[in-house]
PDB file of N, CA, C and O in Angstrom:
ATOM      1  N   MET A   1      73.945  97.282  96.138  1.00  0.00           N
ATOM      2  CA  MET A   1      75.375  97.159  96.380  1.00  0.00           C
ATOM      3  C   MET A   1      76.143  97.684  95.168  1.00  0.00           C
ATOM      4  O   MET A   1      75.748  97.459  94.024  1.00  0.00           O
ATOM      5  N   ILE A   2      77.216  98.366  95.428  1.00  0.00           N
ATOM      6  CA  ILE A   2      78.047  98.955  94.378  1.00  0.00           C
ATOM      7  C   ILE A   2      78.881  97.870  93.690  1.00  0.00           C
ATOM      8  O   ILE A   2      79.319  96.919  94.337  1.00  0.00           O
ATOM      9  N   SER A   3      79.099  98.012  92.390  1.00  0.00           N
ATOM     10  CA  SER A   3      79.884  97.010  91.662  1.00  0.00           C
ATOM     11  C   SER A   3      81.349  97.086  92.086  1.00  0.00           C
ATOM     12  O   SER A   3      81.828  98.130  92.529  1.00  0.00           O
ATOM     13  N   LYS A   4      82.040  95.977  91.944  1.00  0.00           N
ATOM     14  CA  LYS A   4      83.459  95.899  92.316  1.00  0.00           C
ATOM     15  C   LYS A   4      84.280  96.927  91.535  1.00  0.00           C
ATOM     16  O   LYS A   4      85.137  97.605  92.102  1.00  0.00           O
ATOM     17  N   CYS A   5      84.018  97.036  90.251  1.00  0.00           N
ATOM     18  CA  CYS A   5      84.763  97.956  89.396  1.00  0.00           C
ATOM     19  C   CYS A   5      84.580  99.410  89.860  1.00  0.00           C
ATOM     20  O   CYS A   5      85.548 100.165  89.947  1.00  0.00           O
ATOM     21  N   LYS A   6      83.352  99.784  90.151  1.00  0.00           N
ATOM     22  CA  LYS A   6      83.078 101.151  90.596  1.00  0.00           C
ATOM     23  C   LYS A   6      83.688 101.393  91.975  1.00  0.00           C
ATOM     24  O   LYS A   6      84.234 102.466  92.230  1.00  0.00           O
ATOM     25  N   TRP A   7      83.598 100.400  92.869  1.00  0.00           N
ATOM     26  CA  TRP A   7      84.164 100.530  94.216  1.00  0.00           C
ATOM     27  C   TRP A   7      85.677 100.775  94.141  1.00  0.00           C
ATOM     28  O   TRP A   7      86.199 101.673  94.802  1.00  0.00           O
ATOM     29  N   VAL A   8      86.369  99.974  93.337  1.00  0.00           N
ATOM     30  CA  VAL A   8      87.819 100.104  93.200  1.00  0.00           C
ATOM     31  C   VAL A   8      88.182 101.453  92.585  1.00  0.00           C
ATOM     32  O   VAL A   8      89.157 102.080  92.998  1.00  0.00           O
ATOM     33  N   ALA A   9      87.406 101.903  91.604  1.00  0.00           N
ATOM     34  CA  ALA A   9      87.656 103.211  90.989  1.00  0.00           C
ATOM     35  C   ALA A   9      87.495 104.330  92.012  1.00  0.00           C
ATOM     36  O   ALA A   9      88.294 105.267  92.035  1.00  0.00           O
ATOM     37  N   GLU A  10      86.473 104.241  92.856  1.00  0.00           N
ATOM     38  CA  GLU A  10      86.260 105.255  93.886  1.00  0.00           C
ATOM     39  C   GLU A  10      87.378 105.228  94.926  1.00  0.00           C
ATOM     40  O   GLU A  10      87.845 106.281  95.362  1.00  0.00           O
ATOM     41  N   GLN A  11      87.807 104.032  95.324  1.00  0.00           N
ATOM     42  CA  GLN A  11      88.909 103.920  96.278  1.00  0.00           C
ATOM     43  C   GLN A  11      90.190 104.528  95.698  1.00  0.00           C
ATOM     44  O   GLN A  11      90.895 105.272  96.379  1.00  0.00           O
ATOM     45  N   THR A  12      90.478 104.209  94.455  1.00  0.00           N
ATOM     46  CA  THR A  12      91.694 104.701  93.802  1.00  0.00           C
ATOM     47  C   THR A  12      91.685 106.219  93.710  1.00  0.00           C
ATOM     48  O   THR A  12      92.701 106.863  93.971  1.00  0.00           O
ATOM     49  N   CYS A  13      90.557 106.789  93.344  1.00  0.00           N
ATOM     50  CA  CYS A  13      90.413 108.243  93.248  1.00  0.00           C
ATOM     51  C   CYS A  13      90.591 108.885  94.625  1.00  0.00           C
ATOM     52  O   CYS A  13      91.305 109.878  94.762  1.00  0.00           O
ATOM     53  N   GLN A  14      89.950 108.327  95.627  1.00  0.00           N
ATOM     54  CA  GLN A  14      90.051 108.848  96.990  1.00  0.00           C
ATOM     55  C   GLN A  14      91.494 108.770  97.485  1.00  0.00           C
ATOM     56  O   GLN A  14      91.993 109.717  98.093  1.00  0.00           O
ATOM     57  N   ALA A  15      92.159 107.660  97.232  1.00  0.00           N
ATOM     58  CA  ALA A  15      93.540 107.478  97.678  1.00  0.00           C
ATOM     59  C   ALA A  15      94.466 108.506  97.039  1.00  0.00           C
ATOM     60  O   ALA A  15      95.343 109.059  97.703  1.00  0.00           O
ATOM     61  N   ALA A  16      94.266 108.759  95.749  1.00  0.00           N
ATOM     62  CA  ALA A  16      95.105 109.725  95.037  1.00  0.00           C
ATOM     63  C   ALA A  16      94.864 111.150  95.525  1.00  0.00           C
ATOM     64  O   ALA A  16      95.804 111.939  95.618  1.00  0.00           O
ATOM     65  N   LYS A  17      93.628 111.483  95.833  1.00  0.00           N
ATOM     66  CA  LYS A  17      93.291 112.849  96.244  1.00  0.00           C
ATOM     67  C   LYS A  17      93.617 113.141  97.700  1.00  0.00           C
ATOM     68  O   LYS A  17      94.063 114.241  98.024  1.00  0.00           O
ATOM     69  N   THR A  18      93.397 112.159  98.592  1.00  0.00           N
ATOM     70  CA  THR A  18      93.474 112.436 100.029  1.00  0.00           C
ATOM     71  C   THR A  18      94.556 111.672 100.771  1.00  0.00           C
ATOM     72  O   THR A  18      94.906 112.037 101.893  1.00  0.00           O
ATOM     73  N   GLY A  19      95.093 110.613 100.166  1.00  0.00           N
ATOM     74  CA  GLY A  19      96.063 109.776 100.866  1.00  0.00           C
ATOM     75  C   GLY A  19      95.397 108.833 101.857  1.00  0.00           C
ATOM     76  O   GLY A  19      96.070 108.136 102.617  1.00  0.00           O
ATOM     77  N   LYS A  20      94.070 108.818 101.842  1.00  0.00           N
ATOM     78  CA  LYS A  20      93.301 107.917 102.706  1.00  0.00           C
ATOM     79  C   LYS A  20      92.335 107.143 101.826  1.00  0.00           C
ATOM     80  O   LYS A  20      92.036 107.547 100.703  1.00  0.00           O
ATOM     81  N   VAL A  21      91.854 106.030 102.349  1.00  0.00           N
ATOM     82  CA  VAL A  21      90.950 105.192 101.572  1.00  0.00           C
ATOM     83  C   VAL A  21      89.885 104.607 102.501  1.00  0.00           C
ATOM     84  O   VAL A  21      90.174 104.199 103.625  1.00  0.00           O
ATOM     85  N   THR A  22      88.655 104.578 102.006  1.00  0.00           N
ATOM     86  CA  THR A  22      87.561 103.962 102.756  1.00  0.00           C
ATOM     87  C   THR A  22      87.475 102.502 102.340  1.00  0.00           C
ATOM     88  O   THR A  22      87.368 102.183 101.156  1.00  0.00           O
ATOM     89  N   ILE A  23      87.524 101.623 103.334  1.00  0.00           N
ATOM     90  CA  ILE A  23      87.457 100.192 103.061  1.00  0.00           C
ATOM     91  C   ILE A  23      86.014  99.714 103.238  1.00  0.00           C
ATOM     92  O   ILE A  23      85.163 100.473 103.702  1.00  0.00           O
ATOM     93  N   ARG A  24      85.739  98.476 102.875  1.00  0.00           N
ATOM     94  CA  ARG A  24      84.361  97.957 102.867  1.00  0.00           C
ATOM     95  C   ARG A  24      83.653  98.052 104.211  1.00  0.00           C
ATOM     96  O   ARG A  24      82.426  98.152 104.255  1.00  0.00           O
ATOM     97  N   SER A  25      84.408  98.021 105.311  1.00  0.00           N
ATOM     98  CA  SER A  25      83.784  98.110 106.633  1.00  0.00           C
ATOM     99  C   SER A  25      83.267  99.519 106.921  1.00  0.00           C
ATOM    100  O   SER A  25      82.555  99.738 107.901  1.00  0.00           O
ATOM    101  N   GLY A  26      83.631 100.474 106.059  1.00  0.00           N
ATOM    102  CA  GLY A  26      83.211 101.859 106.249  1.00  0.00           C
ATOM    103  C   GLY A  26      84.248 102.724 106.934  1.00  0.00           C
ATOM    104  O   GLY A  26      84.094 103.943 107.000  1.00  0.00           O
ATOM    105  N   HIS A  27      85.304 102.109 107.444  1.00  0.00           N
ATOM    106  CA  HIS A  27      86.384 102.862 108.079  1.00  0.00           C
ATOM    107  C   HIS A  27      87.278 103.501 107.020  1.00  0.00           C
ATOM    108  O   HIS A  27      87.474 102.939 105.943  1.00  0.00           O
ATOM    109  N   THR A  28      87.815 104.668 107.331  1.00  0.00           N
ATOM    110  CA  THR A  28      88.769 105.330 106.454  1.00  0.00           C
ATOM    111  C   THR A  28      90.140 105.227 107.101  1.00  0.00           C
ATOM    112  O   THR A  28      90.323 105.595 108.261  1.00  0.00           O
ATOM    113  N   ILE A  29      91.108 104.717 106.331  1.00  0.00           N
ATOM    114  CA  ILE A  29      92.459 104.531 106.855  1.00  0.00           C
ATOM    115  C   ILE A  29      93.468 105.159 105.894  1.00  0.00           C
ATOM    116  O   ILE A  29      93.179 105.312 104.707  1.00  0.00           O
ATOM    117  N   PRO A  30      94.654 105.524 106.399  1.00  0.00           N
ATOM    118  CA  PRO A  30      95.696 106.031 105.509  1.00  0.00           C
ATOM    119  C   PRO A  30      96.114 104.957 104.502  1.00  0.00           C
ATOM    120  O   PRO A  30      96.124 103.768 104.824  1.00  0.00           O
ATOM    121  N   VAL A  31      96.449 105.370 103.316  1.00  0.00           N
ATOM    122  CA  VAL A  31      96.834 104.420 102.267  1.00  0.00           C
ATOM    123  C   VAL A  31      98.025 103.574 102.706  1.00  0.00           C
ATOM    124  O   VAL A  31      98.093 102.389 102.380  1.00  0.00           O
ATOM    125  N   TRP A  32      98.963 104.168 103.440  1.00  0.00           N
ATOM    126  CA  TRP A  32     100.155 103.408 103.829  1.00  0.00           C
ATOM    127  C   TRP A  32      99.832 102.280 104.805  1.00  0.00           C
ATOM    128  O   TRP A  32     100.656 101.386 104.996  1.00  0.00           O
ATOM    129  N   MET A  33      98.653 102.301 105.425  1.00  0.00           N
ATOM    130  CA  MET A  33      98.255 101.215 106.326  1.00  0.00           C
ATOM    131  C   MET A  33      97.376 100.180 105.619  1.00  0.00           C
ATOM    132  O   MET A  33      97.082  99.125 106.180  1.00  0.00           O
ATOM    133  N   ALA A  34      96.966 100.479 104.411  1.00  0.00           N
ATOM    134  CA  ALA A  34      96.062  99.596 103.673  1.00  0.00           C
ATOM    135  C   ALA A  34      96.854  98.562 102.868  1.00  0.00           C
ATOM    136  O   ALA A  34      98.018  98.777 102.528  1.00  0.00           O
ATOM    137  N   PHE A  35      96.212  97.458 102.578  1.00  0.00           N
ATOM    138  CA  PHE A  35      96.774  96.414 101.731  1.00  0.00           C
ATOM    139  C   PHE A  35      95.977  96.425 100.435  1.00  0.00           C
ATOM    140  O   PHE A  35      94.747  96.378 100.466  1.00  0.00           O
ATOM    141  N   ARG A  36      96.659  96.487  99.298  1.00  0.00           N
ATOM    142  CA  ARG A  36      95.972  96.530  98.009  1.00  0.00           C
ATOM    143  C   ARG A  36      96.262  95.251  97.231  1.00  0.00           C
ATOM    144  O   ARG A  36      97.408  94.821  97.104  1.00  0.00           O
ATOM    145  N   CYS A  37      95.207  94.670  96.724  1.00  0.00           N
ATOM    146  CA  CYS A  37      95.341  93.457  95.915  1.00  0.00           C
ATOM    147  C   CYS A  37      95.875  93.830  94.533  1.00  0.00           C
ATOM    148  O   CYS A  37      95.338  94.721  93.874  1.00  0.00           O
ATOM    149  N   LEU A  38      96.922  93.152  94.103  1.00  0.00           N
ATOM    150  CA  LEU A  38      97.499  93.421  92.792  1.00  0.00           C
ATOM    151  C   LEU A  38      96.608  92.950  91.654  1.00  0.00           C
ATOM    152  O   LEU A  38      96.762  93.400  90.519  1.00  0.00           O
ATOM    153  N   TYR A  39      95.681  92.051  91.944  1.00  0.00           N
ATOM    154  CA  TYR A  39      94.833  91.490  90.902  1.00  0.00           C
ATOM    155  C   TYR A  39      93.523  92.257  90.734  1.00  0.00           C
ATOM    156  O   TYR A  39      93.147  92.601  89.614  1.00  0.00           O
ATOM    157  N   CYS A  40      92.823  92.527  91.847  1.00  0.00           N
ATOM    158  CA  CYS A  40      91.528  93.200  91.725  1.00  0.00           C
ATOM    159  C   CYS A  40      91.619  94.695  92.022  1.00  0.00           C
ATOM    160  O   CYS A  40      90.721  95.451  91.651  1.00  0.00           O
ATOM    161  N   GLY A  41      92.698  95.135  92.691  1.00  0.00           N
ATOM    162  CA  GLY A  41      92.909  96.558  92.939  1.00  0.00           C
ATOM    163  C   GLY A  41      92.261  97.111  94.193  1.00  0.00           C
ATOM    164  O   GLY A  41      92.461  98.279  94.526  1.00  0.00           O
ATOM    165  N   GLU A  42      91.484  96.292  94.898  1.00  0.00           N
ATOM    166  CA  GLU A  42      90.784  96.792  96.084  1.00  0.00           C
ATOM    167  C   GLU A  42      91.736  96.956  97.260  1.00  0.00           C
ATOM    168  O   GLU A  42      92.658  96.161  97.442  1.00  0.00           O
ATOM    169  N   TYR A  43      91.503  97.998  98.056  1.00  0.00           N
ATOM    170  CA  TYR A  43      92.245  98.233  99.290  1.00  0.00           C
ATOM    171  C   TYR A  43      91.530  97.544 100.451  1.00  0.00           C
ATOM    172  O   TYR A  43      90.300  97.511 100.501  1.00  0.00           O
ATOM    173  N   PHE A  44      92.314  96.993 101.386  1.00  0.00           N
ATOM    174  CA  PHE A  44      91.771  96.276 102.535  1.00  0.00           C
ATOM    175  C   PHE A  44      92.497  96.680 103.810  1.00  0.00           C
ATOM    176  O   PHE A  44      93.625  97.171 103.764  1.00  0.00           O
ATOM    177  N   SER A  45      91.836  96.468 104.962  1.00  0.00           N
ATOM    178  CA  SER A  45      92.515  96.521 106.249  1.00  0.00           C
ATOM    179  C   SER A  45      93.341  95.245 106.350  1.00  0.00           C
ATOM    180  O   SER A  45      93.193  94.350 105.518  1.00  0.00           O
ATOM    181  N   GLN A  46      94.210  95.147 107.356  1.00  0.00           N
ATOM    182  CA  GLN A  46      95.025  93.937 107.483  1.00  0.00           C
ATOM    183  C   GLN A  46      94.158  92.696 107.671  1.00  0.00           C
ATOM    184  O   GLN A  46      94.395  91.674 107.028  1.00  0.00           O
ATOM    185  N   ALA A  47      93.166  92.774 108.537  1.00  0.00           N
ATOM    186  CA  ALA A  47      92.313  91.614 108.798  1.00  0.00           C
ATOM    187  C   ALA A  47      91.562  91.182 107.536  1.00  0.00           C
ATOM    188  O   ALA A  47      91.487  89.991 107.231  1.00  0.00           O
ATOM    189  N   ALA A  48      91.013  92.144 106.810  1.00  0.00           N
ATOM    190  CA  ALA A  48      90.277  91.826 105.581  1.00  0.00           C
ATOM    191  C   ALA A  48      91.221  91.317 104.494  1.00  0.00           C
ATOM    192  O   ALA A  48      90.848  90.455 103.697  1.00  0.00           O
ATOM    193  N   ALA A  49      92.438  91.849 104.462  1.00  0.00           N
ATOM    194  CA  ALA A  49      93.413  91.397 103.466  1.00  0.00           C
ATOM    195  C   ALA A  49      93.800  89.943 103.713  1.00  0.00           C
ATOM    196  O   ALA A  49      93.932  89.160 102.773  1.00  0.00           O
ATOM    197  N   GLU A  50      93.979  89.591 104.974  1.00  0.00           N
ATOM    198  CA  GLU A  50      94.334  88.209 105.290  1.00  0.00           C
ATOM    199  C   GLU A  50      93.230  87.253 104.852  1.00  0.00           C
ATOM    200  O   GLU A  50      93.505  86.145 104.390  1.00  0.00           O
ATOM    201  N   GLU A  51      91.993  87.681 104.998  1.00  0.00           N
ATOM    202  CA  GLU A  51      90.866  86.854 104.535  1.00  0.00           C
ATOM    203  C   GLU A  51      90.850  86.799 103.005  1.00  0.00           C
ATOM    204  O   GLU A  51      90.636  85.735 102.424  1.00  0.00           O
ATOM    205  N   HIS A  52      91.076  87.950 102.351  1.00  0.00           N
ATOM    206  CA  HIS A  52      91.054  88.024 100.890  1.00  0.00           C
ATOM    207  C   HIS A  52      92.181  87.186 100.273  1.00  0.00           C
ATOM    208  O   HIS A  52      91.967  86.471  99.294  1.00  0.00           O
ATOM    209  N   PHE A  53      93.379  87.284 100.855  1.00  0.00           N
ATOM    210  CA  PHE A  53      94.542  86.580 100.299  1.00  0.00           C
ATOM    211  C   PHE A  53      94.633  85.130 100.743  1.00  0.00           C
ATOM    212  O   PHE A  53      95.350  84.340 100.130  1.00  0.00           O
ATOM    213  N   GLY A  54      93.909  84.768 101.812  1.00  0.00           N
ATOM    214  CA  GLY A  54      93.861  83.371 102.240  1.00  0.00           C
ATOM    215  C   GLY A  54      94.939  82.941 103.218  1.00  0.00           C
ATOM    216  O   GLY A  54      95.047  81.755 103.531  1.00  0.00           O
ATOM    217  N   GLU A  55      95.749  83.890 103.713  1.00  0.00           N
ATOM    218  CA  GLU A  55      96.740  83.556 104.729  1.00  0.00           C
ATOM    219  C   GLU A  55      97.126  84.814 105.497  1.00  0.00           C
ATOM    220  O   GLU A  55      96.986  85.931 104.999  1.00  0.00           O
ATOM    221  N   THR A  56      97.614  84.612 106.719  1.00  0.00           N
ATOM    222  CA  THR A  56      98.040  85.745 107.530  1.00  0.00           C
ATOM    223  C   THR A  56      99.427  86.194 107.088  1.00  0.00           C
ATOM    224  O   THR A  56     100.104  85.491 106.337  1.00  0.00           O
ATOM    225  N   ARG A  57      99.848  87.362 107.553  1.00  0.00           N
ATOM    226  CA  ARG A  57     101.195  87.843 107.234  1.00  0.00           C
ATOM    227  C   ARG A  57     102.243  86.883 107.796  1.00  0.00           C
ATOM    228  O   ARG A  57     103.253  86.614 107.146  1.00  0.00           O
ATOM    229  N   ALA A  58     102.002  86.365 109.002  1.00  0.00           N
ATOM    230  CA  ALA A  58     102.949  85.429 109.620  1.00  0.00           C
ATOM    231  C   ALA A  58     103.067  84.150 108.787  1.00  0.00           C
ATOM    232  O   ALA A  58     104.168  83.634 108.592  1.00  0.00           O
ATOM    233  N   GLU A  59     101.949  83.645 108.303  1.00  0.00           N
ATOM    234  CA  GLU A  59     101.973  82.442 107.465  1.00  0.00           C
ATOM    235  C   GLU A  59     102.734  82.713 106.168  1.00  0.00           C
ATOM    236  O   GLU A  59     103.506  81.873 105.705  1.00  0.00           O
ATOM    237  N   TYR A  60     102.509  83.887 105.590  1.00  0.00           N
ATOM    238  CA  TYR A  60     103.199  84.257 104.351  1.00  0.00           C
ATOM    239  C   TYR A  60     104.710  84.328 104.577  1.00  0.00           C
ATOM    240  O   TYR A  60     105.488  83.798 103.783  1.00  0.00           O
ATOM    241  N   LYS A  61     105.120  84.989 105.669  1.00  0.00           N
ATOM    242  CA  LYS A  61     106.547  85.124 105.948  1.00  0.00           C
ATOM    243  C   LYS A  61     107.197  83.780 106.256  1.00  0.00           C
ATOM    244  O   LYS A  61     108.352  83.559 105.892  1.00  0.00           O
ATOM    245  N   SER A  62     106.481  82.888 106.915  1.00  0.00           N
ATOM    246  CA  SER A  62     107.056  81.581 107.259  1.00  0.00           C
ATOM    247  C   SER A  62     107.164  80.672 106.037  1.00  0.00           C
ATOM    248  O   SER A  62     107.885  79.675 106.075  1.00  0.00           O
ATOM    249  N   SER A  63     106.464  80.998 104.965  1.00  0.00           N
ATOM    250  CA  SER A  63     106.518  80.178 103.755  1.00  0.00           C
ATOM    251  C   SER A  63     107.629  80.628 102.802  1.00  0.00           C
ATOM    252  O   SER A  63     107.694  80.158 101.666  1.00  0.00           O
ATOM    253  N   ASP A  64     108.492  81.525 103.250  1.00  0.00           N
ATOM    254  CA  ASP A  64     109.562  82.093 102.427  1.00  0.00           C
ATOM    255  C   ASP A  64     110.752  81.136 102.355  1.00  0.00           C
ATOM    256  O   ASP A  64     111.762  81.338 103.029  1.00  0.00           O
ATOM    257  N   GLU A  65     110.624  80.105 101.540  1.00  0.00           N
ATOM    258  CA  GLU A  65     111.648  79.066 101.465  1.00  0.00           C
ATOM    259  C   GLU A  65     112.965  79.557 100.883  1.00  0.00           C
ATOM    260  O   GLU A  65     114.028  79.086 101.287  1.00  0.00           O
ATOM    261  N   CYS A  66     112.916  80.493  99.944  1.00  0.00           N
ATOM    262  CA  CYS A  66     114.150  80.920  99.282  1.00  0.00           C
ATOM    263  C   CYS A  66     114.749  82.178  99.906  1.00  0.00           C
ATOM    264  O   CYS A  66     115.808  82.625  99.465  1.00  0.00           O
ATOM    265  N   GLY A  67     114.106  82.763 100.916  1.00  0.00           N
ATOM    266  CA  GLY A  67     114.658  83.933 101.592  1.00  0.00           C
ATOM    267  C   GLY A  67     114.395  85.261 100.902  1.00  0.00           C
ATOM    268  O   GLY A  67     114.972  86.279 101.285  1.00  0.00           O
ATOM    269  N   LEU A  68     113.530  85.269  99.888  1.00  0.00           N
ATOM    270  CA  LEU A  68     113.276  86.486  99.123  1.00  0.00           C
ATOM    271  C   LEU A  68     112.630  87.581  99.959  1.00  0.00           C
ATOM    272  O   LEU A  68     112.996  88.750  99.836  1.00  0.00           O
ATOM    273  N   ILE A  69     111.672  87.218 100.809  1.00  0.00           N
ATOM    274  CA  ILE A  69     110.996  88.219 101.639  1.00  0.00           C
ATOM    275  C   ILE A  69     112.005  88.877 102.574  1.00  0.00           C
ATOM    276  O   ILE A  69     112.015  90.101 102.705  1.00  0.00           O
ATOM    277  N   LYS A  70     112.842  88.091 103.217  1.00  0.00           N
ATOM    278  CA  LYS A  70     113.848  88.627 104.137  1.00  0.00           C
ATOM    279  C   LYS A  70     114.810  89.541 103.390  1.00  0.00           C
ATOM    280  O   LYS A  70     115.175  90.598 103.904  1.00  0.00           O
ATOM    281  N   GLU A  71     115.220  89.160 102.200  1.00  0.00           N
ATOM    282  CA  GLU A  71     116.130  89.979 101.400  1.00  0.00           C
ATOM    283  C   GLU A  71     115.483  91.316 101.051  1.00  0.00           C
ATOM    284  O   GLU A  71     116.135  92.357 101.129  1.00  0.00           O
ATOM    285  N   CYS A  72     114.213  91.295 100.667  1.00  0.00           N
ATOM    286  CA  CYS A  72     113.502  92.537 100.347  1.00  0.00           C
ATOM    287  C   CYS A  72     113.387  93.434 101.582  1.00  0.00           C
ATOM    288  O   CYS A  72     113.536  94.651 101.478  1.00  0.00           O
ATOM    289  N   GLU A  73     113.126  92.843 102.739  1.00  0.00           N
ATOM    290  CA  GLU A  73     113.035  93.627 103.973  1.00  0.00           C
ATOM    291  C   GLU A  73     114.376  94.271 104.290  1.00  0.00           C
ATOM    292  O   GLU A  73     114.415  95.421 104.727  1.00  0.00           O
ATOM    293  N   ASN A  74     115.478  93.554 104.077  1.00  0.00           N
ATOM    294  CA  ASN A  74     116.800  94.108 104.319  1.00  0.00           C
ATOM    295  C   ASN A  74     117.082  95.280 103.390  1.00  0.00           C
ATOM    296  O   ASN A  74     117.652  96.282 103.821  1.00  0.00           O
ATOM    297  N   ILE A  75     116.699  95.176 102.138  1.00  0.00           N
ATOM    298  CA  ILE A  75     116.896  96.260 101.175  1.00  0.00           C
ATOM    299  C   ILE A  75     116.073  97.468 101.584  1.00  0.00           C
ATOM    300  O   ILE A  75     116.566  98.596 101.542  1.00  0.00           O
ATOM    301  N   ALA A  76     114.821  97.247 101.980  1.00  0.00           N
ATOM    302  CA  ALA A  76     113.947  98.350 102.378  1.00  0.00           C
ATOM    303  C   ALA A  76     114.507  99.083 103.591  1.00  0.00           C
ATOM    304  O   ALA A  76     114.486 100.313 103.631  1.00  0.00           O
ATOM    305  N   VAL A  77     115.006  98.345 104.578  1.00  0.00           N
ATOM    306  CA  VAL A  77     115.586  98.958 105.770  1.00  0.00           C
ATOM    307  C   VAL A  77     116.836  99.743 105.399  1.00  0.00           C
ATOM    308  O   VAL A  77     117.054 100.837 105.918  1.00  0.00           O
ATOM    309  N   TYR A  78     117.658  99.201 104.509  1.00  0.00           N
ATOM    310  CA  TYR A  78     118.863  99.890 104.061  1.00  0.00           C
ATOM    311  C   TYR A  78     118.504 101.194 103.363  1.00  0.00           C
ATOM    312  O   TYR A  78     119.111 102.231 103.632  1.00  0.00           O
ATOM    313  N   ASP A  79     117.524 101.149 102.469  1.00  0.00           N
ATOM    314  CA  ASP A  79     117.104 102.345 101.730  1.00  0.00           C
ATOM    315  C   ASP A  79     116.577 103.420 102.676  1.00  0.00           C
ATOM    316  O   ASP A  79     116.847 104.604 102.472  1.00  0.00           O
ATOM    317  N   LEU A  80     115.827 103.028 103.711  1.00  0.00           N
ATOM    318  CA  LEU A  80     115.297 103.988 104.668  1.00  0.00           C
ATOM    319  C   LEU A  80     116.399 104.622 105.501  1.00  0.00           C
ATOM    320  O   LEU A  80     116.255 105.753 105.966  1.00  0.00           O
ATOM    321  N   GLY A  81     117.508 103.897 105.695  1.00  0.00           N
ATOM    322  CA  GLY A  81     118.577 104.391 106.535  1.00  0.00           C
ATOM    323  C   GLY A  81     119.565 105.307 105.834  1.00  0.00           C
ATOM    324  O   GLY A  81     120.455 105.854 106.485  1.00  0.00           O
ATOM    325  N   LYS A  82     119.439 105.489 104.536  1.00  0.00           N
ATOM    326  CA  LYS A  82     120.366 106.349 103.796  1.00  0.00           C
ATOM    327  C   LYS A  82     120.191 107.795 104.222  1.00  0.00           C
ATOM    328  O   LYS A  82     119.070 108.271 104.401  1.00  0.00           O
ATOM    329  N   SER A  83     121.297 108.481 104.380  1.00  0.00           N
ATOM    330  CA  SER A  83     121.219 109.871 104.794  1.00  0.00           C
ATOM    331  C   SER A  83     121.230 110.831 103.620  1.00  0.00           C
ATOM    332  O   SER A  83     120.914 112.009 103.782  1.00  0.00           O
ATOM    333  N   GLU A  84     121.586 110.345 102.446  1.00  0.00           N
ATOM    334  CA  GLU A  84     121.617 111.213 101.267  1.00  0.00           C
ATOM    335  C   GLU A  84     120.225 111.363 100.674  1.00  0.00           C
ATOM    336  O   GLU A  84     119.406 110.445 100.717  1.00  0.00           O
ATOM    337  N   ILE A  85     119.985 112.527 100.129  1.00  0.00           N
ATOM    338  CA  ILE A  85     118.746 112.736  99.374  1.00  0.00           C
ATOM    339  C   ILE A  85     119.144 112.829  97.914  1.00  0.00           C
ATOM    340  O   ILE A  85     119.984 113.650  97.544  1.00  0.00           O
ATOM    341  N   ARG A  86     118.554 112.005  97.101  1.00  0.00           N
ATOM    342  CA  ARG A  86     118.907 111.977  95.682  1.00  0.00           C
ATOM    343  C   ARG A  86     117.887 112.673  94.863  1.00  0.00           C
ATOM    344  O   ARG A  86     118.021 112.748  93.642  1.00  0.00           O
TER     345      ARG A  86
END
């Protein structure tokens, strides 16, 4: 089995070169569909990420007591809707 450090390095290199990443299941997915852990750096599918992080996306969103997630989503939607190119 490949070491975690080497696996993450290979994923990072592949993502930078091709815009796609091979996850542990052997599937290759676009980077924009992958979830990357900020701590270990590994890329995951949604199902594997939920297992790695310990909660589903729905559980994470429902735990947003201060409204920060909703505020970030509103900013992201606003930024995508801008017609100007800077």
